[in-house]
C-alpha positions as CSV (number, residue, x, y, z in Angstrom):
1,M,-115.6,-5.6,-27.6
2,T,-114.1,-2.2,-27.0
3,V,-111.3,-1.3,-24.5
4,S,-110.1,1.8,-22.8
5,V,-107.2,3.1,-24.9
6,V,-105.1,6.1,-25.7
7,R,-105.9,7.6,-29.1
8,M,-103.2,9.0,-31.3
9,V,-103.0,10.0,-34.9
10,W,-100.4,8.6,-37.3
11,T,-100.2,9.1,-41.0
12,G,-103.9,9.9,-41.3
13,L,-105.4,6.9,-39.5
14,P,-106.3,6.7,-35.9
15,L,-103.8,4.6,-34.0
16,L,-104.9,3.0,-30.7
17,A,-102.1,2.5,-28.3
18,A,-102.0,-1.1,-27.1
19,G,-100.4,-2.9,-24.3
20,L,-97.5,-5.3,-24.6
21,S,-97.4,-7.3,-27.8
22,G,-100.8,-6.0,-28.9
23,W,-102.8,-6.8,-25.8
24,P,-105.1,-3.7,-25.6
25,L,-105.2,-2.8,-21.9
26,A,-107.8,-5.6,-21.5
27,A,-107.3,-5.6,-17.7
28,Q,-109.4,-2.4,-17.6
29,Q,-112.5,-4.4,-18.6
30,V,-114.3,-6.1,-15.7
31,A,-117.7,-7.6,-15.2
32,D,-120.4,-5.3,-13.8
33,S,-121.6,-7.7,-11.1
34,A,-124.4,-5.3,-10.0
35,F,-126.3,-5.7,-13.3
36,S,-129.4,-7.9,-13.4
37,A,-131.6,-8.4,-16.5
38,P,-135.4,-7.6,-15.9
39,I,-136.8,-11.0,-16.6
40,V,-140.4,-11.2,-15.7
41,A,-141.3,-14.7,-16.9
42,P,-138.3,-17.0,-17.1
43,A,-138.3,-19.5,-20.0
44,Y,-137.6,-22.4,-17.7
45,R,-138.7,-22.8,-14.1
46,A,-135.6,-24.7,-13.0
47,N,-133.0,-27.2,-14.3
48,G,-133.5,-25.9,-17.9
49,P,-131.3,-27.0,-20.8
50,L,-127.6,-27.4,-20.1
51,V,-125.5,-24.7,-21.6
52,L,-121.7,-25.3,-21.7
53,L,-119.4,-22.2,-21.9
54,D,-116.0,-23.1,-23.4
55,E,-113.1,-22.3,-21.1
56,A,-110.6,-24.8,-22.6
57,H,-109.2,-22.6,-25.3
58,T,-107.5,-19.5,-23.6
59,N,-110.9,-17.8,-23.7
60,F,-111.0,-14.1,-23.1
61,H,-114.5,-14.4,-21.7
62,T,-115.2,-16.9,-18.8
63,L,-118.1,-17.4,-16.4
64,N,-116.0,-16.1,-13.5
65,G,-114.6,-13.2,-15.6
66,R,-116.0,-11.0,-18.3
67,Y,-119.0,-13.3,-19.0
68,L,-120.1,-13.4,-15.4
69,V,-123.3,-11.5,-16.2
70,F,-123.8,-13.5,-19.4
71,G,-124.0,-16.7,-17.2
72,R,-126.2,-15.0,-14.6
73,V,-128.7,-13.8,-17.2
74,L,-129.0,-17.3,-18.6
75,Q,-129.5,-18.7,-15.1
76,Q,-132.2,-16.1,-14.4
77,D,-134.0,-17.5,-17.4
78,G,-133.8,-21.0,-16.1
79,Y,-130.9,-22.5,-18.1
80,T,-128.3,-24.7,-16.4
81,V,-124.9,-23.1,-17.1
82,R,-121.6,-24.7,-16.6
83,P,-118.0,-24.1,-17.8
84,T,-116.3,-26.8,-19.8
85,R,-112.5,-27.0,-19.5
86,V,-111.7,-30.0,-21.6
87,P,-111.2,-30.4,-25.4
88,F,-114.4,-30.9,-27.5
89,S,-115.3,-34.5,-28.1
90,S,-118.5,-36.5,-28.4
91,E,-118.0,-37.4,-24.7
92,S,-117.4,-33.8,-23.5
93,L,-120.4,-32.5,-25.4
94,A,-122.8,-35.3,-24.4
95,G,-125.8,-34.0,-22.5
96,A,-125.4,-30.4,-23.5
97,R,-128.1,-28.6,-25.4
98,I,-126.1,-25.5,-26.2
99,L,-122.3,-24.9,-26.6
100,V,-121.1,-21.3,-26.2
101,I,-117.7,-20.4,-27.5
102,A,-116.7,-16.8,-26.8
103,N,-113.4,-15.3,-27.9
104,A,-111.2,-18.5,-27.9
105,L,-107.5,-18.1,-28.6
106,H,-104.6,-20.3,-29.6
107,A,-102.2,-20.5,-26.7
108,S,-99.5,-18.7,-28.8
109,N,-101.7,-15.6,-28.9
110,A,-102.5,-15.5,-25.1
111,G,-100.2,-12.5,-24.5
112,R,-99.5,-11.6,-28.1
113,W,-102.4,-10.2,-30.1
114,E,-100.6,-10.3,-33.4
115,L,-100.3,-12.4,-36.6
116,P,-100.2,-15.3,-37.0
117,T,-103.4,-16.3,-35.3
118,P,-103.6,-20.1,-35.5
119,S,-106.9,-22.0,-34.9
120,A,-107.8,-22.4,-31.2
121,F,-109.2,-25.8,-32.1
122,T,-107.8,-29.0,-33.4
123,P,-109.2,-30.7,-36.5
124,A,-110.6,-33.5,-34.2
125,E,-112.4,-30.9,-32.0
126,I,-113.9,-29.1,-35.1
127,D,-115.1,-32.5,-36.4
128,A,-116.6,-33.3,-33.0
129,V,-118.5,-30.0,-32.8
130,K,-119.8,-30.3,-36.3
131,K,-121.1,-33.9,-35.8
132,W,-122.7,-32.8,-32.5
133,V,-124.5,-29.9,-34.2
134,R,-125.6,-32.2,-37.1
135,A,-127.1,-34.5,-34.5
136,G,-129.2,-31.8,-32.9
137,G,-126.9,-29.7,-30.8
138,S,-126.9,-25.9,-30.9
139,L,-123.8,-23.7,-31.1
140,L,-123.4,-20.0,-30.1
141,L,-120.0,-19.0,-31.7
142,I,-118.8,-15.5,-30.7
143,A,-115.5,-14.2,-32.2
144,D,-114.7,-10.5,-31.6
145,H,-112.1,-8.4,-33.4
146,M,-108.6,-9.7,-34.4
147,P,-107.1,-12.0,-33.2
148,F,-110.3,-13.8,-32.3
149,P,-111.6,-14.4,-35.9
150,G,-108.2,-15.9,-36.7
151,A,-108.6,-18.3,-33.8
152,A,-112.2,-19.2,-34.6
153,G,-112.1,-19.0,-38.4
154,T,-111.5,-22.7,-39.2
155,L,-114.4,-23.8,-36.9
156,A,-116.6,-21.1,-38.4
157,E,-115.8,-22.3,-42.0
158,A,-117.2,-25.7,-41.0
159,F,-120.6,-24.0,-40.7
160,G,-120.3,-21.8,-43.8
161,V,-119.1,-18.7,-42.0
162,H,-116.2,-16.7,-43.4
163,M,-114.7,-14.3,-40.9
164,R,-112.4,-11.3,-41.5
165,N,-109.6,-11.2,-39.0
166,G,-109.9,-7.5,-38.3
167,F,-111.7,-4.5,-36.8
168,A,-115.0,-3.1,-38.0
169,Y,-115.1,0.7,-38.2
170,D,-117.5,3.3,-39.8
171,S,-116.6,5.3,-42.9
172,T,-114.6,7.8,-40.8
173,R,-112.4,5.0,-39.5
174,A,-112.8,6.6,-36.1
175,V,-116.1,5.1,-34.7
176,S,-116.4,1.4,-34.0
177,R,-119.7,1.3,-32.1
178,F,-122.7,0.2,-34.2
179,T,-126.4,0.5,-33.6
180,Y,-128.5,-2.0,-35.6
181,S,-132.2,-1.2,-35.9
182,R,-135.2,-2.4,-37.8
183,A,-135.9,1.1,-38.9
184,S,-132.5,1.2,-40.7
185,G,-133.1,-2.2,-42.3
186,R,-129.8,-3.5,-40.7
187,L,-131.5,-5.5,-38.0
188,A,-133.5,-8.3,-39.6
189,S,-137.0,-9.4,-38.9
190,H,-136.6,-13.0,-37.7
191,P,-137.8,-15.2,-34.8
192,V,-134.6,-14.1,-32.9
193,T,-135.7,-10.4,-33.1
194,D,-139.4,-11.1,-32.9
195,G,-139.3,-13.2,-29.7
196,R,-142.2,-15.2,-28.4
197,G,-144.5,-12.1,-28.3
198,P,-144.7,-8.3,-28.3
199,S,-142.9,-8.0,-25.0
200,E,-139.9,-9.8,-26.4
201,R,-139.7,-7.9,-29.7
202,V,-136.2,-6.3,-30.3
203,D,-136.0,-3.2,-32.4
204,S,-132.5,-2.1,-31.7
205,V,-129.2,-3.8,-30.8
206,V,-125.8,-2.1,-30.0
207,A,-122.4,-3.7,-30.8
208,F,-119.1,-2.4,-29.5
209,T,-116.4,-2.8,-32.3
210,G,-116.0,-6.4,-33.3
211,Q,-115.2,-8.0,-36.7
212,A,-117.3,-8.8,-39.8
213,F,-118.1,-12.0,-41.6
214,A,-120.1,-13.5,-44.5
215,I,-122.3,-16.6,-44.3
216,D,-123.4,-19.1,-46.9
217,A,-126.9,-20.3,-47.5
218,P,-129.0,-21.4,-45.6
219,G,-127.6,-18.8,-43.2
220,R,-129.8,-15.8,-42.4
221,P,-128.3,-12.4,-41.6
222,L,-129.4,-10.7,-38.4
223,M,-127.0,-7.7,-38.1
224,T,-125.7,-6.2,-41.3
225,L,-123.0,-3.5,-41.6
226,A,-123.9,-0.3,-43.4
227,T,-122.5,1.1,-46.6
228,G,-119.2,2.9,-46.0
229,T,-118.1,0.7,-43.1
230,V,-114.6,-0.9,-43.4
231,V,-112.7,-3.8,-41.8
232,L,-109.2,-2.9,-40.8
233,E,-106.9,-5.9,-40.7
234,P,-103.7,-5.0,-38.8
235,R,-100.7,-7.2,-38.1
236,V,-100.9,-6.2,-34.4
237,A,-104.2,-5.6,-32.6
238,W,-105.2,-1.9,-32.4
239,Q,-102.1,-0.7,-34.4
240,F,-103.3,0.9,-37.6
241,S,-101.6,2.8,-40.3
242,D,-102.1,3.8,-43.9
243,A,-100.5,0.5,-44.9
244,T,-103.1,-1.5,-42.9
245,P,-105.1,-3.8,-45.3
246,V,-108.7,-2.6,-45.6
247,T,-111.8,-4.5,-46.7
248,P,-115.1,-2.8,-47.5
249,G,-117.6,-3.8,-44.8
250,A,-120.9,-3.0,-46.5
251,G,-123.1,-6.0,-46.5
252,L,-120.9,-8.0,-44.2
253,L,-122.4,-9.2,-40.9
254,Q,-121.9,-9.0,-37.2
255,G,-124.8,-11.4,-36.4
256,A,-126.4,-14.4,-38.3
257,V,-128.0,-17.8,-37.8
258,T,-127.9,-21.0,-39.7
259,T,-128.9,-24.6,-39.5
260,V,-126.7,-27.7,-40.0
261,G,-128.5,-31.1,-40.0
262,R,-130.8,-31.2,-37.0
263,G,-128.8,-28.5,-35.2
264,R,-128.8,-24.7,-35.0
265,V,-125.9,-22.2,-35.1
266,A,-125.8,-18.6,-34.1
267,V,-122.7,-16.5,-34.9
268,F,-121.7,-13.1,-33.7
269,G,-118.7,-10.9,-34.5
270,E,-118.8,-8.9,-31.2
271,A,-118.7,-10.2,-27.6
272,A,-119.3,-7.2,-25.3
273,M,-122.9,-6.9,-26.5
274,F,-123.7,-10.0,-24.6
275,S,-121.8,-9.0,-21.5
276,A,-122.2,-6.3,-18.8
277,Q,-118.9,-4.7,-18.1
278,V,-117.3,-1.5,-16.9
279,A,-114.2,-0.3,-18.7
280,G,-111.4,2.1,-17.9
281,P,-110.8,4.3,-14.9
282,R,-114.2,5.9,-15.2
283,R,-115.9,2.5,-15.2
284,N,-117.9,3.3,-18.3
285,P,-120.7,0.7,-18.9
286,M,-120.3,-1.5,-21.9
287,G,-122.7,-4.2,-23.0
288,M,-126.2,-5.0,-21.6
289,N,-125.7,-2.4,-18.9
290,D,-125.0,0.4,-21.4
291,P,-128.0,2.8,-21.2
292,T,-127.9,3.1,-25.0
293,A,-128.4,-0.6,-25.4
294,P,-131.6,-1.3,-23.4
295,Q,-132.6,-4.3,-25.6
296,N,-129.3,-6.2,-25.7
297,A,-130.3,-8.4,-22.8
298,Q,-133.6,-9.4,-24.5
299,F,-131.7,-10.0,-27.7
300,L,-129.4,-12.4,-25.8
301,L,-132.4,-14.2,-24.4
302,N,-134.1,-14.5,-27.8
303,V,-130.9,-15.9,-29.2
304,M,-130.8,-18.6,-26.5
305,H,-134.5,-19.3,-27.0
306,W,-133.9,-19.9,-30.7
307,L,-131.0,-22.1,-30.0
308,S,-132.9,-24.2,-27.4
309,G,-135.9,-24.5,-29.8
310,L,-138.4,-22.3,-28.1
311,L,-138.5,-20.1,-31.2
312,P,-139.1,-21.4,-34.7
313,E,-136.3,-21.9,-37.1
314,R,-137.6,-19.4,-39.6
315,P,-140.5,-16.8,-39.8
C-alpha cells in the first residue's frame, strides 16, 4: 500500500510526512469504482464458494471501502462474497470456503499508527482460524506495512509465517514499489502463477510498498525481494531517520503459500496490489488499475482459484 505523502529529507534518510499520530494521509486513497477486470470465462457460473472478508478488526480495507473492487472482481468470477463483522469462531466461519483478512488492526492503533502494535485477534480467534484451516478451510492473509504486520503477526505465526513490522524499500531507501517477474527469478513458477492454462499465466506482478516476511516449510515463496532491499522498522509509520532499525530484505518475501492439515493459506505483505484505487489529488491509479500492473487482476484470480481448489496444491 502506498499513500500520497509529502517527501522531505532528514539526516540522510527520506522522511515521509504523516498525518496525526502516524496515519499517513490515508483518506486520499479511495476505490476506483470504474475499474472492471476483463474476465472472459468466470470460474463459477453463479453461487460459487463463499468468501468472507473480515471487517470485525478495525480493517483498513473493507468491501464498501478500499476493497470494493476486490469484492467485485471475485463476484465477477462467480464467488459469493460477504463481509463478516463478528469475532472468528467455529460458528462464524462455518459454511465459508475462504476467509480473507486484509489489514486488520487492534483498536488501539485505529488512529495511531505507532508502536506498540498489539494483535488484532484474541488467542481464541487465532485458535478458531487455525482449526478451521486444518479442517479444510482456506485463508488469504494480507498485512501491509507497519502497523499491520504487528497486528497480524501472532495469527501469521500460527501458520509458520514470520512478519517484519516495517516498510520494504529498495537499496536506495527511496523506492518502495516492486515489480516481480519470472524473468528476474523473483516471481516463482507455481500453480498460482501458471493458472489453469496459457491465458491465465502470470509473468509479472507489481506491489506498492508493503512489508516483508519469512515462511517455514512446507511454505512456498511466490514473491521474493531482491538483493539490496531493506525493511525499515520505525516507531511511527512513515517517520524514518538514521536511527530507524533496518533489516536486510534480500530473500524475504511479499507473497507465499502454504498448507496446514487439509487447508490452504496464502499470505501477502502488500494490500494495494489486490485493489484498484486512486490516490492523492491527481487521482493516480494504484493496484489492479495501474497500467504498469496489467496482470495483477489475473494474479488475484489465480490466488483465489488455488485457495478454492481449482488449482493443484503444487506443480
